[in-house]
VOKENU-596933 format. One record per residue (C-alpha): residue number from 1; x, z, y. Coordinates in Angstrom, 2 decimals. Layout:
! residues N
[NUM, [X, Z, Y]] ...
This chain:
! residues 500
[1, [12.52, -40.27, -6.88]] [2, [14.93, -37.49, -5.16]] [3, [16.90, -38.89, -2.25]] [4, [20.78, -38.26, -1.98]] [5, [20.27, -36.29, 1.19]] [6, [17.21, -34.37, 2.31]] [7, [15.49, -35.14, 5.68]] [8, [15.35, -31.43, 6.57]] [9, [16.13, -27.93, 5.30]] [10, [14.45, -24.56, 5.51]] [11, [15.90, -21.06, 5.04]] [12, [13.70, -18.11, 4.19]] [13, [11.01, -18.42, 1.40]] [14, [8.54, -15.90, 2.38]] [15, [4.79, -17.09, 2.47]] [16, [5.28, -18.68, 5.83]] [17, [8.61, -20.37, 4.78]] [18, [7.05, -21.67, 1.45]] [19, [3.92, -22.94, 3.10]] [20, [5.67, -24.84, 5.91]] [21, [8.20, -26.42, 3.46]] [22, [5.07, -27.61, 1.35]] [23, [3.27, -29.03, 4.45]] [24, [6.59, -30.92, 5.18]] [25, [6.78, -32.26, 1.79]] [26, [3.27, -33.19, 1.58]] [27, [3.83, -35.70, 4.46]] [28, [6.40, -37.50, 2.49]] [29, [9.61, -35.48, 3.97]] [30, [12.10, -34.39, 1.23]] [31, [13.17, -30.78, 2.25]] [32, [15.97, -28.67, 0.94]] [33, [15.07, -24.90, 0.65]] [34, [17.42, -21.86, 0.57]] [35, [16.50, -18.01, -0.01]] [36, [19.05, -15.28, -0.07]] [37, [17.43, -14.37, -3.64]] [38, [18.26, -17.25, -5.74]] [39, [15.40, -16.30, -8.19]] [40, [12.76, -16.95, -5.45]] [41, [14.08, -20.37, -4.78]] [42, [14.06, -21.27, -8.22]] [43, [10.39, -20.02, -8.84]] [44, [9.30, -21.86, -5.75]] [45, [10.78, -25.29, -6.78]] [46, [9.76, -24.89, -10.36]] [47, [6.20, -24.59, -9.22]] [48, [6.12, -27.48, -6.88]] [49, [7.76, -30.57, -8.54]] [50, [5.01, -32.93, -7.60]] [51, [5.05, -33.29, -3.90]] [52, [5.11, -36.49, -2.04]] [53, [8.59, -35.96, -0.24]] [54, [10.19, -33.52, -2.94]] [55, [11.45, -29.89, -2.65]] [56, [15.21, -29.51, -3.40]] [57, [16.57, -26.08, -4.29]] [58, [19.91, -24.90, -3.47]] [59, [21.68, -21.56, -4.36]] [60, [24.32, -21.12, -1.53]] [61, [24.46, -22.05, 2.16]] [62, [27.28, -24.34, 1.49]] [63, [25.25, -26.28, -0.84]] [64, [22.10, -26.15, 1.21]] [65, [24.03, -27.68, 4.40]] [66, [25.75, -30.29, 2.09]] [67, [22.27, -31.50, 0.95]] [68, [21.11, -32.64, 4.29]] [69, [21.14, -35.99, 5.93]] [70, [23.09, -35.90, 9.31]] [71, [22.31, -34.88, 11.95]] [72, [21.23, -31.91, 9.89]] [73, [18.08, -30.38, 10.82]] [74, [17.63, -26.58, 9.59]] [75, [14.34, -24.37, 10.12]] [76, [15.05, -20.70, 9.92]] [77, [12.19, -18.56, 8.98]] [78, [13.37, -15.00, 8.62]] [79, [12.56, -11.78, 10.34]] [80, [13.09, -12.01, 14.24]] [81, [16.11, -10.53, 15.80]] [82, [19.29, -9.49, 13.92]] [83, [18.29, -11.32, 10.58]] [84, [17.66, -14.48, 12.57]] [85, [21.14, -14.00, 14.23]] [86, [22.99, -13.32, 10.97]] [87, [21.64, -16.54, 9.41]] [88, [22.80, -18.58, 12.45]] [89, [26.22, -16.63, 12.16]] [90, [26.56, -18.01, 8.53]] [91, [25.43, -21.60, 9.40]] [92, [27.74, -22.24, 12.37]] [93, [30.76, -22.60, 10.43]] [94, [29.33, -25.18, 8.05]] [95, [27.60, -27.39, 10.53]] [96, [28.94, -30.50, 12.48]] [97, [28.43, -31.54, 15.89]] [98, [24.70, -32.49, 16.84]] [99, [23.32, -30.90, 14.03]] [100, [20.07, -28.79, 14.95]] [101, [19.08, -25.35, 14.08]] [102, [15.39, -24.53, 14.51]] [103, [14.09, -21.01, 14.96]] [104, [10.44, -20.92, 13.76]] [105, [9.99, -17.38, 13.77]] [106, [8.47, -15.00, 16.55]] [107, [11.49, -14.68, 18.56]] [108, [11.76, -13.34, 21.91]] [109, [12.31, -16.06, 24.31]] [110, [15.36, -14.48, 25.94]] [111, [16.92, -14.34, 22.68]] [112, [16.31, -18.13, 22.30]] [113, [17.74, -18.82, 25.72]] [114, [20.88, -16.93, 24.55]] [115, [21.13, -18.59, 21.20]] [116, [20.52, -22.08, 22.54]] [117, [23.54, -21.48, 25.16]] [118, [25.73, -20.39, 22.44]] [119, [25.07, -22.96, 19.95]] [120, [25.36, -25.72, 22.64]] [121, [28.90, -24.44, 23.47]] [122, [29.69, -25.04, 19.86]] [123, [28.40, -28.66, 19.85]] [124, [25.20, -27.88, 18.23]] [125, [21.66, -28.08, 19.17]] [126, [19.10, -25.18, 19.02]] [127, [15.27, -25.49, 19.07]] [128, [12.99, -22.54, 19.20]] [129, [9.63, -23.61, 17.97]] [130, [6.70, -21.31, 18.26]] [131, [4.62, -21.72, 14.93]] [132, [0.75, -20.46, 15.06]] [133, [-1.72, -20.74, 12.54]] [134, [-0.91, -17.93, 9.85]] [135, [-0.30, -18.83, 6.47]] [136, [-2.97, -21.42, 6.17]] [137, [-2.01, -23.09, 9.54]] [138, [1.54, -23.23, 8.08]] [139, [0.46, -24.97, 4.81]] [140, [-2.03, -27.37, 6.21]] [141, [-1.39, -27.72, 9.75]] [142, [-0.23, -25.39, 12.56]] [143, [0.09, -25.63, 16.35]] [144, [3.85, -26.13, 17.03]] [145, [5.44, -25.21, 20.34]] [146, [9.12, -26.50, 20.31]] [147, [11.47, -25.82, 23.13]] [148, [15.12, -26.90, 23.44]] [149, [16.76, -30.16, 24.42]] [150, [14.70, -33.23, 24.70]] [151, [17.21, -35.15, 22.50]] [152, [16.84, -32.46, 19.83]] [153, [13.15, -32.87, 19.98]] [154, [13.28, -36.48, 19.61]] [155, [15.22, -35.93, 16.25]] [156, [12.50, -33.80, 14.84]] [157, [9.51, -35.25, 16.32]] [158, [8.26, -37.19, 13.51]] [159, [8.46, -34.25, 11.16]] [160, [6.49, -31.84, 13.71]] [161, [3.91, -34.41, 14.57]] [162, [3.18, -35.08, 10.86]] [163, [2.90, -31.45, 9.93]] [164, [1.11, -30.33, 12.81]] [165, [-2.94, -29.58, 12.84]] [166, [-4.63, -32.69, 14.07]] [167, [-7.93, -32.59, 16.37]] [168, [-10.55, -35.33, 17.19]] [169, [-9.28, -37.23, 20.17]] [170, [-12.65, -36.90, 22.00]] [171, [-13.93, -33.60, 21.12]] [172, [-10.74, -31.73, 20.81]] [173, [-12.11, -30.30, 17.46]] [174, [-9.87, -29.54, 14.77]] [175, [-9.94, -32.03, 11.70]] [176, [-10.43, -30.05, 8.58]] [177, [-10.10, -30.88, 4.84]] [178, [-6.35, -31.01, 4.30]] [179, [-5.40, -30.37, 0.56]] [180, [-2.16, -30.10, -1.39]] [181, [-0.51, -33.47, -1.56]] [182, [-3.31, -35.10, 0.79]] [183, [-2.66, -34.11, 4.40]] [184, [-4.73, -35.19, 7.25]] [185, [-2.94, -38.05, 9.05]] [186, [-5.40, -39.29, 11.69]] [187, [-6.35, -37.55, 14.94]] [188, [-4.27, -35.90, 17.84]] [189, [-1.28, -33.78, 16.62]] [190, [-1.17, -30.39, 17.97]] [191, [2.63, -30.34, 18.84]] [192, [4.47, -31.33, 21.87]] [193, [7.79, -30.53, 23.45]] [194, [7.30, -27.74, 25.74]] [195, [10.62, -27.56, 27.69]] [196, [14.18, -26.52, 27.57]] [197, [15.77, -23.46, 25.71]] [198, [13.39, -20.53, 25.37]] [199, [10.18, -22.40, 26.84]] [200, [8.65, -22.89, 23.25]] [201, [8.86, -19.33, 22.23]] [202, [7.71, -18.36, 25.63]] [203, [4.62, -20.17, 25.50]] [204, [4.04, -18.92, 21.91]] [205, [4.39, -15.29, 23.20]] [206, [1.89, -16.01, 25.74]] [207, [-0.37, -17.44, 23.02]] [208, [-0.20, -14.27, 21.23]] [209, [-1.00, -12.16, 24.21]] [210, [-4.05, -14.10, 24.77]] [211, [-4.84, -13.66, 21.06]] [212, [-4.49, -9.88, 21.56]] [213, [-7.27, -10.08, 24.48]] [214, [-9.59, -12.07, 22.49]] [215, [-9.38, -10.11, 19.40]] [216, [-10.00, -6.88, 21.40]] [217, [-12.95, -8.36, 23.43]] [218, [-14.65, -9.23, 20.23]] [219, [-14.16, -5.80, 18.98]] [220, [-15.63, -4.31, 22.04]] [221, [-18.70, -6.54, 21.79]] [222, [-18.90, -5.49, 18.10]] [223, [-18.77, -1.74, 19.12]] [224, [-21.69, -2.30, 21.81]] [225, [-23.89, -3.85, 19.41]] [226, [-23.42, -1.32, 16.67]] [227, [-23.27, 1.72, 19.25]] [228, [-25.80, 0.58, 21.65]] [229, [-28.06, -1.65, 19.78]] [230, [-28.01, 0.19, 16.43]] [231, [-27.01, -3.27, 14.45]] [232, [-25.49, -2.94, 11.01]] [233, [-22.42, -5.13, 10.38]] [234, [-23.95, -7.90, 8.55]] [235, [-26.47, -8.53, 11.34]] [236, [-23.80, -8.51, 13.95]] [237, [-21.93, -11.09, 11.76]] [238, [-25.02, -13.31, 11.87]] [239, [-24.90, -13.15, 15.66]] [240, [-21.34, -14.04, 15.77]] [241, [-22.13, -17.03, 13.49]] [242, [-24.75, -18.41, 15.87]] [243, [-22.43, -17.82, 18.62]] [244, [-19.60, -19.97, 16.82]] [245, [-22.07, -22.92, 17.29]] [246, [-21.70, -22.83, 20.99]] [247, [-19.74, -22.06, 23.88]] [248, [-17.75, -19.40, 21.95]] [249, [-17.03, -21.60, 19.03]] [250, [-13.46, -20.66, 17.80]] [251, [-11.37, -19.71, 14.89]] [252, [-11.67, -15.87, 15.78]] [253, [-15.52, -15.81, 16.32]] [254, [-15.64, -17.62, 12.92]] [255, [-13.59, -15.10, 10.92]] [256, [-15.28, -12.21, 12.76]] [257, [-18.57, -13.38, 11.52]] [258, [-17.24, -13.55, 7.93]] [259, [-15.45, -10.22, 8.27]] [260, [-18.72, -8.66, 9.31]] [261, [-20.76, -10.09, 6.40]] [262, [-18.22, -9.17, 3.69]] [263, [-19.24, -6.44, 1.03]] [264, [-16.88, -4.00, -0.01]] [265, [-15.92, -4.79, -3.72]] [266, [-15.47, -1.27, -4.49]] [267, [-18.24, 0.83, -2.50]] [268, [-20.74, -1.92, -2.14]] [269, [-21.56, -1.43, 1.41]] [270, [-20.01, -3.53, 4.50]] [271, [-16.37, -3.75, 4.05]] [272, [-15.67, -3.33, 7.57]] [273, [-17.07, 0.33, 7.52]] [274, [-14.30, 1.48, 5.13]] [275, [-11.57, -0.31, 6.94]] [276, [-9.51, 2.24, 9.05]] [277, [-9.73, 1.99, 12.81]] [278, [-6.07, 2.19, 13.46]] [279, [-4.80, -1.15, 14.57]] [280, [-0.90, -2.35, 14.02]] [281, [1.12, -4.79, 16.22]] [282, [4.27, -6.78, 15.90]] [283, [5.33, -6.73, 19.58]] [284, [4.42, -10.09, 21.16]] [285, [1.53, -8.57, 23.07]] [286, [3.72, -5.97, 24.25]] [287, [6.44, -8.37, 25.21]] [288, [3.73, -10.53, 27.36]] [289, [2.62, -7.35, 29.16]] [290, [6.15, -6.21, 29.88]] [291, [6.94, -9.65, 31.19]] [292, [3.84, -9.74, 33.50]] [293, [5.11, -6.36, 34.82]] [294, [8.60, -7.74, 35.26]] [295, [7.45, -10.87, 37.28]] [296, [4.71, -8.94, 39.03]] [297, [1.84, -11.01, 37.61]] [298, [-1.59, -9.47, 37.15]] [299, [-2.48, -9.57, 33.38]] [300, [-4.60, -6.42, 32.85]] [301, [-6.89, -7.81, 29.98]] [302, [-3.75, -8.61, 27.82]] [303, [-2.07, -5.17, 28.77]] [304, [-5.27, -3.25, 28.01]] [305, [-5.63, -5.09, 24.66]] [306, [-2.14, -3.68, 23.64]] [307, [-2.95, -0.10, 24.84]] [308, [-6.47, -0.27, 22.90]] [309, [-4.27, -0.73, 19.87]] [310, [-1.93, 2.11, 20.86]] [311, [-4.85, 4.41, 21.53]] [312, [-6.33, 3.39, 18.10]] [313, [-3.25, 4.35, 16.13]] [314, [-3.42, 7.94, 17.19]] [315, [-6.37, 8.28, 14.80]] [316, [-5.89, 11.99, 13.73]] [317, [-5.59, 13.05, 17.42]] [318, [-8.82, 11.15, 18.52]] [319, [-10.84, 12.77, 15.51]] [320, [-9.72, 16.24, 16.70]] [321, [-10.32, 15.32, 20.51]] [322, [-13.81, 14.32, 19.28]] [323, [-14.80, 17.60, 18.45]] [324, [-13.92, 18.90, 21.94]] [325, [-14.69, 16.19, 24.42]] [326, [-18.10, 14.79, 25.45]] [327, [-19.38, 11.76, 26.87]] [328, [-22.96, 10.24, 27.70]] [329, [-25.91, 11.24, 25.61]] [330, [-28.47, 8.76, 27.16]] [331, [-30.70, 6.63, 25.24]] [332, [-30.32, 2.89, 25.32]] [333, [-33.77, 1.35, 26.04]] [334, [-32.99, -2.44, 26.93]] [335, [-34.48, -4.92, 24.82]] [336, [-32.22, -5.64, 22.02]] [337, [-32.66, -9.54, 21.84]] [338, [-31.90, -9.91, 25.66]] [339, [-28.92, -7.65, 25.58]] [340, [-27.28, -9.71, 22.82]] [341, [-27.57, -12.60, 25.38]] [342, [-25.88, -10.19, 27.94]] [343, [-23.00, -9.63, 25.53]] [344, [-22.59, -13.33, 24.78]] [345, [-22.02, -13.84, 28.51]] [346, [-19.95, -11.10, 29.14]] [347, [-17.48, -11.97, 26.40]] [348, [-17.49, -15.47, 27.75]] [349, [-16.51, -14.49, 31.43]] [350, [-13.79, -12.21, 30.10]] [351, [-12.37, -14.73, 27.93]] [352, [-12.00, -17.06, 30.97]] [353, [-10.11, -14.37, 32.89]] [354, [-7.88, -13.39, 29.77]] [355, [-6.88, -17.02, 29.56]] [356, [-6.48, -17.43, 33.43]] [357, [-3.95, -14.47, 33.28]] [358, [-2.07, -16.11, 30.60]] [359, [-1.57, -19.37, 32.22]] [360, [-0.69, -17.57, 35.50]] [361, [2.08, -15.90, 33.54]] [362, [3.28, -19.34, 32.21]] [363, [3.12, -20.76, 35.95]] [364, [5.41, -17.99, 37.21]] [365, [7.67, -18.20, 34.36]] [366, [8.69, -21.80, 34.95]] [367, [9.93, -20.79, 38.38]] [368, [11.71, -17.83, 36.98]] [369, [13.46, -19.92, 34.08]] [370, [13.65, -23.27, 35.66]] [371, [11.15, -24.86, 33.36]] [372, [8.57, -27.68, 34.11]] [373, [5.45, -26.86, 31.69]] [374, [2.46, -29.02, 31.40]] [375, [-0.51, -26.82, 31.25]] [376, [-2.91, -29.25, 30.14]] [377, [-0.84, -30.19, 27.40]] [378, [-0.19, -26.68, 26.36]] [379, [-4.17, -26.32, 26.15]] [380, [-4.24, -29.46, 24.15]] [381, [-1.86, -28.32, 21.31]] [382, [-3.85, -24.97, 20.95]] [383, [-7.01, -26.73, 20.24]] [384, [-6.08, -26.86, 16.57]] [385, [-3.93, -25.09, 14.24]] [386, [-3.27, -21.96, 16.03]] [387, [-5.19, -18.37, 15.99]] [388, [-6.83, -18.97, 19.51]] [389, [-8.13, -22.42, 18.85]] [390, [-11.49, -22.99, 20.34]] [391, [-13.74, -25.55, 21.91]] [392, [-13.12, -23.46, 25.12]] [393, [-9.57, -25.19, 25.09]] [394, [-10.92, -28.43, 25.59]] [395, [-12.41, -27.17, 29.00]] [396, [-8.89, -26.02, 30.06]] [397, [-7.35, -29.25, 29.07]] [398, [-9.89, -30.95, 31.43]] [399, [-9.33, -28.48, 33.97]] [400, [-5.68, -29.22, 34.37]] [401, [-6.53, -32.92, 33.88]] [402, [-8.51, -32.84, 37.06]] [403, [-5.77, -30.64, 38.93]] [404, [-2.34, -30.14, 37.40]] [405, [-1.32, -27.79, 39.95]] [406, [-4.33, -25.61, 39.57]] [407, [-3.41, -22.27, 40.87]] [408, [-5.96, -20.46, 38.75]] [409, [-8.50, -21.29, 36.00]] [410, [-11.17, -19.34, 37.92]] [411, [-10.93, -21.79, 40.74]] [412, [-11.80, -24.75, 38.50]] [413, [-15.25, -26.08, 39.20]] [414, [-16.38, -25.81, 35.58]] [415, [-15.06, -22.37, 35.21]] [416, [-16.17, -21.23, 38.53]] [417, [-19.73, -22.29, 37.83]] [418, [-19.66, -20.71, 34.16]] [419, [-18.78, -17.32, 35.78]] [420, [-21.38, -17.66, 38.63]] [421, [-24.07, -18.28, 36.08]] [422, [-23.08, -15.57, 33.87]] [423, [-21.49, -12.59, 35.97]] [424, [-24.71, -10.87, 36.42]] [425, [-24.95, -10.39, 32.50]] [426, [-21.07, -9.43, 32.56]] [427, [-21.85, -6.60, 35.12]] [428, [-24.76, -5.21, 33.09]] [429, [-22.64, -5.35, 30.00]] [430, [-19.97, -3.34, 31.42]] [431, [-22.27, -0.93, 33.29]] [432, [-24.10, -0.12, 30.04]] [433, [-20.76, 0.61, 28.31]] [434, [-19.74, 2.90, 31.11]] [435, [-23.13, 4.68, 31.17]] [436, [-23.16, 5.35, 27.58]] [437, [-19.43, 6.12, 27.07]] [438, [-18.51, 3.07, 24.78]] [439, [-14.89, 1.97, 25.83]] [440, [-14.53, -1.53, 26.91]] [441, [-11.01, -1.84, 28.32]] [442, [-10.90, -5.64, 28.11]] [443, [-14.36, -6.41, 29.31]] [444, [-14.16, -3.89, 32.13]] [445, [-10.42, -4.94, 33.20]] [446, [-11.39, -8.66, 33.17]] [447, [-14.17, -7.96, 35.49]] [448, [-11.89, -5.72, 37.69]] [449, [-9.24, -8.76, 37.77]] [450, [-12.18, -11.21, 38.81]] [451, [-13.50, -8.83, 41.59]] [452, [-9.99, -8.26, 42.57]] [453, [-8.86, -11.97, 42.79]] [454, [-11.90, -13.03, 44.64]] [455, [-11.44, -10.35, 47.36]] [456, [-10.12, -11.46, 50.79]] [457, [-9.14, -7.93, 51.59]] [458, [-8.11, -5.06, 49.04]] [459, [-7.29, -1.30, 49.91]] [460, [-3.63, -1.73, 49.38]] [461, [-3.45, -1.64, 53.37]] [462, [-3.99, 2.08, 52.77]] [463, [-1.50, 2.33, 50.07]] [464, [1.23, 0.45, 52.12]] [465, [0.61, 3.11, 54.79]] [466, [0.95, 5.90, 52.18]] [467, [4.45, 4.24, 51.17]] [468, [5.65, 3.99, 54.91]] [469, [4.65, 7.69, 55.32]] [470, [6.37, 9.19, 52.62]] [471, [9.36, 6.73, 51.97]] [472, [9.71, 4.60, 55.14]] [473, [9.29, 1.67, 53.06]] [474, [7.61, -0.23, 55.86]] [475, [4.46, -2.56, 56.13]] [476, [3.46, -5.84, 57.42]] [477, [0.58, -6.31, 60.19]] [478, [-2.43, -8.44, 59.96]] [479, [-1.77, -9.65, 63.57]] [480, [1.67, -10.62, 63.00]] [481, [3.30, -13.37, 60.75]] [482, [4.08, -12.71, 57.14]] [483, [7.66, -11.45, 56.61]] [484, [7.80, -9.30, 59.75]] [485, [8.10, -5.69, 58.66]] [486, [7.13, -2.52, 60.66]] [487, [7.79, 1.18, 60.44]] [488, [5.98, 4.12, 62.11]] [489, [7.57, 7.46, 62.37]] [490, [4.48, 9.17, 61.03]] [491, [5.56, 12.95, 61.52]] [492, [6.26, 12.36, 65.07]] [493, [3.21, 13.09, 67.25]] [494, [4.11, 10.32, 69.33]] [495, [4.59, 7.97, 66.31]] [496, [6.73, 5.04, 67.79]] [497, [6.30, 2.02, 65.83]] [498, [9.48, -0.34, 65.22]] [499, [10.35, -3.54, 63.32]] [500, [12.64, -3.32, 60.51]] 
């Protein structure tokens, strides 16, 4: 039976919008939907007349707004940037005090901060909610990262907790088996209030940056298995399938195993062999890397994953270069089965470093934007629904449970021991890649990050001397308190030193 007013509304009926709307309706909430193309709304509603909550189609924004119970809750799922601003601009004159606008797209967190401030000035509430899990996650349970005022979160909380992915309370593993009209209701929801204004979209951006790193690391290990060990895709896929039963258990490892064992329906060979090696990107990894540079936080694994996609994109140039430039021509002689274990450990150690960089970025961002982030809680809601969901995240949850103020994941006893046990294999993998001319930008940069972070002294003492020599930028001394700066008049033969 249709209610007089819907519990929530959604604007934007592309695949993500449709799936999220059906997820909400499956949990018994009536949802009104609006799309600029009316025929798309009509088709969608006609195809989904039997959901537990019900889907109500509307033809105009005015009709859409009037169909919602107060305070109105409206999800926007349109293209990030100008399209989102245009929808908000059309909505604002139709809304009333305390209505809630929710941006569920991949918005840049600074846009969310601006929008929240602007809508608050108009007596409205704005939530920037990260949504991760792709089309399937949207339909059956995503990981949800809402940011905004706590009062707004309390209004949408029942719906967000209901539609989020669920994990087992003890193991942290995602509960599977949701079907249309039969959602999973037990377990721990993968949704939590992240913090004010842009915090939710910032954390979603970091999620995506880590995702870039995870994907590139897996690709590098695949490249080493193929290029060094001479393994065919199907056999490599079987290795990944075995790895998915242990420490590396994750969604990305799972789908990698599936992809590598897929046969091309046209040519009949491995599908991956006919997929062009030119990767696309939508910007969130780049945003993460730029933000790391802006805040002065070291995140080389994520940045190298972005650069790897950029390098892959110049396919024709690389093909031409391959005819001119040479590399190593040595023969790989190590035992294959043994080296597969080496690659497993290299992937796990690099993964630890990538996540450590992501969490350090969030630690710095909370200072920059006056947020208070719960890192253990963030790891918890990433255990299910999202693209980087993995058994590994349970260990991160436990690490921040032991020490909420943990400076770096590498300093946690579990992760410290894991790297001590595996780092010799990590170094073997990177050495073999370098020696045989196979690019491993994320495996290598993760190792460099680890070695840099564990070094009590780095060569930047010389760099500071260089800066002071050519630009009088000054330097600090090891025998004086931090914050005291000195300058040496380098060209002067007497070189008088002075404090600055």
